[in-house]
N, C-alpha and C positions, 0 to 999 in steps of 0.2 A: 504493499499499499504505500502510495506516495502522497506527501503533503505539498501543496503548492499555494503560492499566493499569486493569483493572476496578474500578469503583466498589464500596466495601464494600456488603454485602447489607444491606437495610433491615431491621430486626428486626420479626417478626411481620406483615410487609406494611405496616410504617409507612414514610412518606416518599414519594418520587416515583419512579413507574415509567412512563415515557412513550417512545412513538415518535412523533415529530412529522412526519406526512406531509402536505403542502400542495402541491397542484398548482395553479398560477396561470399560465396561458398557457404560454410556453415554460420558466417557472422550475419547478423541483422541489425542494422541501425534503424531506429524509429524514434525520432526525436522532433517535438514540436517547439519552435521558437518565435516569439514575437517581441517586438521592441519599437519604441516611438524614436524619432529624431532626437539625437542628444542622449540617448541611453547607451551606457557601456555594460555589455553583458559578458560574464566570465564563464567559459565551460571548464568544469573541474571533473576529475575522475581518475581512477587508477589506470595503469597502463593497460592498453587493449580495450578500454571501455567505449571507444568510438568517437572520442574528441577530435582527433585529427581528421578522422573520415567526415565528420560533420563539417569541419573547416573547409575540407577539399569539395564537399558538396556545395557549399555556398559559393565557393570561388569558381564552380563550374568544372573542377578537375576530376570529380568523381560524379557520374551521371545517377540521376535520380531513378529509383525503381519505381514500379507501379504504385500508385497511392501518395506519391510524393509530390510536393508543391514548393514553389519559391517565388514570392511576390515581394517586389521592393518598390515602395512609393506607389502602390497600386498597379504596377506593371508585371506580368508574369515573366520570369527568366528562365522558366524550365527548359526552353529550347534555344536560349541565346549562349553562343559560344563564349568561353572564357575572356577572350580578348576584347569582346564588344560589352561586357557588363560593366556597369559604373561601380566597380569593386577594386579597391586597392589592398594589396597584401604585404605584411611584413612578415618575411620568413624568420625561422629561428636562427639560421645562420646569416641572415640579411641578403645573401646573394647579390651584392653589389658587383657591377661589371669591373673587373679589376683593371682594364686598360683605360677606363674613363675617369676623369677627375669627379670629386664630389659633386660640383656644379653641373657636369655633363649627366652624372647619374640621375640626378633630380630632374634634369631638363629631358631625360629620355622619354617619360610618360607624355607630358605636353606634345613632344615631337611626333609621338605615335599618334596623337590625336589630331594631326595636322597643323599644329600651331607653328608658325614660321620660326627658324632657329633663334634670331635674335630676340623675338618675344619670350619663346620658351626659356632661353637662358636668363632673362630678366626676372621671370617668374621664378626660376630656380634660386637665383640669388636672393630674391625676397624671403624663399622658404628657408634658406640656410640662415640668414639673418635672424629670422624668427626663432631658429633652433639654436642661436648662439654660435654658429658656425661659418660666419662670414669670412674669418682670417683662415678658414680652411678650404675654400671653395676650389683651389687649384691642386689640393692634394689627392692622390690616387688612394684607394682603400688600403693598400699595404702601410700606408704612412698615418693612418688614423687609429686612434685607440678603440677599445672596444666599445666604449660610450658613445664616441663620436660616430663610430660607424652605424651603431644603433639609431642615432639620431638622423643620420643621412638616409638610412632605410625608411624612417618614418616620414621624412621629408619628401622623399620619392613617391612613398604611396598616397600622400596627401595632395601631391602637386597636380594629380589628375583630377583633383575635387571629386573623389568618390562619394556615393551614397551608401556605401558599405565599407567599413575598414575592418579587415581581418588581421589580427595579430597571433602569431603562432610561438609560443614561448618566447616572447620578445627580450626577456632579461636573462633567459637560461645562459646564455654565453658570457655573461659578466661575472667578474670576480665580485665578493661581497660587498667591498667598499664601493666600487663603481656602481654596483647594483642599486645601493641606497640612494646615491645621487640621481641616478638615471630614472629610477621608479618615481621620484618626486617630480622630475621634469615632464615624464611621459604623462603623469596625472593631470599636470597643467594643460599640456596639448590635448589630452583627450577630453578634458572639460570644456575645451574651447570648440571642439569638433561638434558641428551642427547636424550631422547624420548619425547612423547607427555603427557603433563599434562591437566587435565580438572577439574576444580574447581567450585563447586556449592557455592553460597554464597548469602546472603541478604544484606550484607554490602557493598555499593558503594566504600568505602575506601579500603576494602580488594581487591575488583575486580580491582580498578585503580592501586593499588600498586603492586599486585601480577601478574596481566595477561598482556600478550601482546595484547589479542584481547577479546572483550566482545560479547557475544551473548545474546540477551534480548528475552526471551521467555514470551509470555502471551497467555493464553487459548490453550496451546499445540502447539504453531506455533512461529515461529521466526519473531519477528517485526521490529528488527533492529539489525545490527552486524557491528563491525568496531573497530578500535583503541580506547583507552580510551578517548584520547583528542577530537576524531571525535564525539564520543557519546556524550561527556560532552557539546560540542559546538552546535550539532545540534539534539537535542532529537526529536522523531518523535511520542511519545504517552504521556499522562499524566503521567503514571507510570514513565516514563524515566525522564521526567521533574522534577518530585518531587523528584527523586532519586538523580539528579544532582542539585536540588535546583534552578530550573528556573520556572518563569511564562511562560506558553506556549499557543499559540493561533494559530488557523487555520482560513484562510481567502482568499480573492481574491485581488490580488495586481493589481494596475493601476498607474504604476510609482512609486512614493515614499509614496503612500497611500494604506493601506490594509484595506479593508472592512471586518470586522471579521464576521465569522458565527454566533458569539453570539450577533452581532448588531453594536457597535460603530466602529470607525475608529482609525487605528494607523498610525502615520507618521513615516517612517523609513529613514535611509540614503541610503539603498540600493534601487536600481531602478529596480523593477521586474514587470511581468505581468503573471497572471494566479494564480492558486492555491499555497499558500505559508503557511509556518509556521512563526510566530513572537515570538521570545523568548527574556526575559530580567531578570536579577537576582532581587530578592527582595530588595538588597541594592540600585538598581537604582531608586527605588520609593521614592519620597519625599511627606509627608503628610502636609497638612494645614488645619488649622480650619475654614479658610474662602477661597473663591475662590481667587488664586492668581492672581495679576495684575503686569503686566511687567516682568513676569517670561519668561526665555528663553526656557522653556519646551514647546514643540510643542503639547504634550499629556496631556490633563487635563480631569479628570473624577470625578464624584460625587460619594461618596461611603458611607458605614456606616460600623462600626467596628463589625465583628461577633464573634471574639475572639482574645486572646493574650496568648502566651506562651513563656516561656524563650527558646531561641535557641542560645546556646553558650554563648557569652557575649552580645548577642543582644535580642531585644524584637520582636519576629515574630507576625506581626499583619495579621490577616485573615479578608479580606475585601470583601463586597458584594456590589451590586449597579449595576452602568452602566457597569462596568467590573470587575468581581471577580478577585482578584489578591492577593498576598502576599507581605508584605512590612516588612523590618527589619529596627529597629530604636535602637538607643541607649536608655539605661533606663532613662537617662536625658531628651532625646527628648520625648519619651512617657510620662513622667510626666508632662512636659511643655505642652503638647497637650491635657493633661488629659483624655488620651485614656481609653476607657471602653466599653463593649459590648453594641451595640446600638448607639454610638456617631457618628455624622455626621462628614465626613472630605472630604476634597478634594485630590486627588491623582495626582502626576504629574511624567511624565518620559520624559526625553530628548530624541529626535530621535536618537542621537549619541550613546545612550546606549542601544538601540534596535538592534537585529540581525534578519533579514529576510532571508528566503532561501526556495528553491522550495519544494513544497510537493510532 
């Protein structure tokens, strides 16, 4: 079962209205997408979920199967060849022409649309200035940093004035420091873009920062969509829960008690009945070497350590036992507990730190 918040209707048929159906061997993609001009939509999902196939279908590089449709600003693009679509694409590796300068890379699109050379180069110069790259107009791609190449690729895509901008993992090729800076710059450019932008990414932070709306795909189908805050607060699959850093369980609620499908019970603050999800962050879990007494925590489970790894400035502890879960501890706390694979521990979570919602 999926939970979605309907995308706002595009005024007067403007924007994107698509059902992307692609059958390729045993794989079957069937994803509905709608977005109004100015919207930035991020496609998220594990490897093999169908994100790139969806992007290729939007670009016209993967033909739609029976039942599929693609309308942009009210016009059908089902039979329109890729080169004739008002679509700009920023590829993961940017694919800049190595023999052309940054200026001529950006001017390439307008030239293909029949714009005279001098005018196309003038438009390209304006785009490079907007991207903060006026001083690099004569540079070939090999002379550009990763962040500079990414901005040239975005400028090249925008120079054709597309009605749909597609970005395939646009920050994946950047190192962590450059990524932080370029992510902020890209957000500004997308905020000023007046048409629809669709972003494919594996990185939840990229999606949360850059997109207005997230569409999560698993096994070729949408499993959840909505605003970043909504997705982060109410994940509906294990993949999404791991993506946003939550422990997630499904069970049957009877008041403040939820009997999990996995067996044990969880006490929650919400009073619900029927099928529910229960989520809480790893930081809400407290570990003890002995069963706690006099603790205010309503939820107590006996577990053992399955593994440990560094997670930012915390130690992420993978636990198995009555309830498999993840816990985050400081390095000092992990050392004091003498945590190691196989060590027995007791895990507690306060009811006030859980969040239950209808499944």
